[in-house]
Kinemage of the C-alpha trace (Angstrom):
@kinemage 1
@onewidth
@group {chain A} dominant
@subgroup {mainchain}
@vectorlist {calphas} color= white
{ca unk a 1} P -49.001 -35.375 44.935
{ca unk a 2} L -47.954 -35.710 41.363
{ca unk a 3} L -44.851 -37.545 40.398
{ca unk a 4} L -43.272 -37.408 37.040
{ca unk a 5} L -41.438 -40.399 35.908
{ca unk a 6} L -39.334 -40.170 32.839
{ca unk a 7} L -36.328 -41.813 31.422
{ca unk a 8} L -33.171 -39.725 31.340
{ca unk a 9} L -32.453 -38.658 27.769
{ca unk a 10} L -29.054 -39.306 26.368
{ca unk a 11} L -29.294 -36.260 24.101
{ca unk a 12} L -29.348 -33.939 27.136
{ca unk a 13} L -25.740 -34.781 27.832
{ca unk a 14} L -24.735 -33.561 24.343
{ca unk a 15} L -26.211 -30.063 24.559
{ca unk a 16} L -23.398 -28.421 26.533
{ca unk a 17} L -20.549 -29.956 24.490
{ca unk a 18} L -22.375 -29.082 21.246
{ca unk a 19} L -22.767 -25.458 22.360
{ca unk a 20} L -19.118 -25.349 23.428
{ca unk a 21} L -17.996 -26.692 20.047
{ca unk a 22} L -20.190 -24.167 18.242
{ca unk a 23} L -18.811 -21.238 20.263
{ca unk a 24} L -15.213 -22.392 19.884
{ca unk a 25} L -15.700 -22.904 16.138
{ca unk a 26} L -17.138 -19.394 15.782
{ca unk a 27} L -14.226 -17.774 17.594
{ca unk a 28} L -11.698 -20.031 15.878
{ca unk a 29} L -12.987 -18.983 12.474
{ca unk a 30} L -12.753 -15.302 13.381
{ca unk a 31} L -9.279 -15.697 14.848
{ca unk a 32} L -8.069 -16.654 11.390
{ca unk a 33} L -10.461 -14.906 8.983
{ca unk a 34} L -11.713 -11.982 11.083
{ca unk a 35} L -10.948 -8.308 10.599
{ca unk a 36} L -8.058 -8.478 13.064
{ca unk a 37} L -7.203 -12.149 12.460
{ca unk a 38} L -4.057 -13.930 11.378
{ca unk a 39} L -4.940 -13.805 7.674
{ca unk a 40} L -5.636 -10.070 7.889
{ca unk a 41} L -2.293 -9.468 9.556
{ca unk a 42} L -0.534 -11.133 6.615
{ca unk a 43} L -2.524 -9.004 4.169
{ca unk a 44} L -1.626 -5.849 6.100
{ca unk a 45} L 2.062 -6.800 6.053
{ca unk a 46} L 1.941 -7.389 2.284
{ca unk a 47} L 0.185 -4.045 1.755
{ca unk a 48} L 2.771 -2.330 3.984
{ca unk a 49} L 5.585 -3.759 1.849
{ca unk a 50} L 3.942 -2.446 -1.341
{ca unk a 51} L 3.392 0.976 0.213
{ca unk a 52} L 6.984 1.077 1.496
{ca unk a 53} L 8.213 0.429 -2.045
{ca unk a 54} L 6.045 3.259 -3.368
{ca unk a 55} L 7.284 5.538 -0.584
{ca unk a 56} L 10.902 4.789 -1.486
{ca unk a 57} L 10.204 5.616 -5.148
{ca unk a 58} L 8.516 8.899 -4.230
{ca unk a 59} L 11.361 9.836 -1.871
{ca unk a 60} L 13.942 9.143 -4.606
{ca unk a 61} L 11.975 11.281 -7.064
{ca unk a 62} L 11.706 14.046 -4.460
{ca unk a 63} L 15.472 13.991 -3.829
{ca unk a 64} L 16.086 14.255 -7.582
{ca unk a 65} L 13.692 17.197 -7.872
{ca unk a 66} L 15.256 18.913 -4.846
{ca unk a 67} L 18.651 18.556 -6.525
{ca unk a 68} L 17.354 20.199 -9.695
{ca unk a 69} L 15.734 23.006 -7.710
{ca unk a 70} L 18.945 23.530 -5.737
{ca unk a 71} L 20.791 24.061 -9.039
{ca unk a 72} L 18.341 26.809 -10.038
{ca unk a 73} L 18.630 28.900 -6.842
{ca unk a 74} L 20.103 32.404 -7.040
{ca unk a 75} L 23.842 32.555 -6.568
{ca unk a 76} L 24.353 28.891 -7.453
{ca unk a 77} L 22.699 28.707 -10.853
{ca unk a 78} L 24.196 25.903 -12.904
{ca unk a 79} L 24.642 27.247 -16.427
{ca unk a 80} L 23.844 23.906 -18.068
{ca unk a 81} L 20.651 23.530 -16.035
{ca unk a 82} L 19.614 27.100 -16.858
{ca unk a 83} L 20.282 26.492 -20.544
{ca unk a 84} L 18.325 23.237 -20.500
{ca unk a 85} L 15.313 24.766 -18.748
{ca unk a 86} L 15.223 27.878 -20.929
{ca unk a 87} L 15.337 25.782 -24.109
{ca unk a 88} L 12.628 23.495 -22.803
{ca unk a 89} L 10.407 26.461 -21.891
{ca unk a 90} L 10.942 28.216 -25.226
{ca unk a 91} L 10.994 25.061 -27.404
{ca unk a 92} L 14.320 26.027 -28.980
{ca unk a 93} L 17.402 24.053 -29.948
{ca unk a 94} L 20.704 24.681 -31.654
{ca unk a 95} L 21.192 23.776 -35.283
{ca unk a 96} L 23.728 21.033 -34.469
{ca unk a 97} L 21.522 19.269 -31.886
{ca unk a 98} L 19.272 16.253 -32.296
{ca unk a 99} L 15.709 16.911 -31.142
{ca unk a 100} L 13.560 14.090 -29.806
{ca unk a 101} L 9.857 14.843 -29.693
{ca unk a 102} L 7.914 13.474 -26.711
{ca unk a 103} L 4.188 13.134 -26.321
{ca unk a 104} L 2.593 15.421 -23.725
{ca unk a 105} L 2.871 13.939 -20.256
{ca unk a 106} L 5.874 11.709 -21.049
{ca unk a 107} L 8.579 11.800 -18.404
{ca unk a 108} L 12.004 12.979 -19.546
{ca unk a 109} L 13.799 10.724 -17.088
């Protein structure tokens, strides 16, 4: 019969706590920096605020364009709007008007 005699190692008691610390550190890091972590949530909220601002600007521009289109419908044609659009399309102006030349692509508003 063989008997093994050895001294108990003190490092054996540190293996389980070291593994636990490593696993907890890994998950702790990903809780904050991961794809769905706390830091990412703040970035998503900031991006949502920027996109909401852009959406509000686009909606305001759309309402303004809908108002202009509403003025050009049959039966409710605004004479000033019709005059403005026809002059813009034909590049004409009256003799007593001041003409301001814009570069192509510049917004009138």
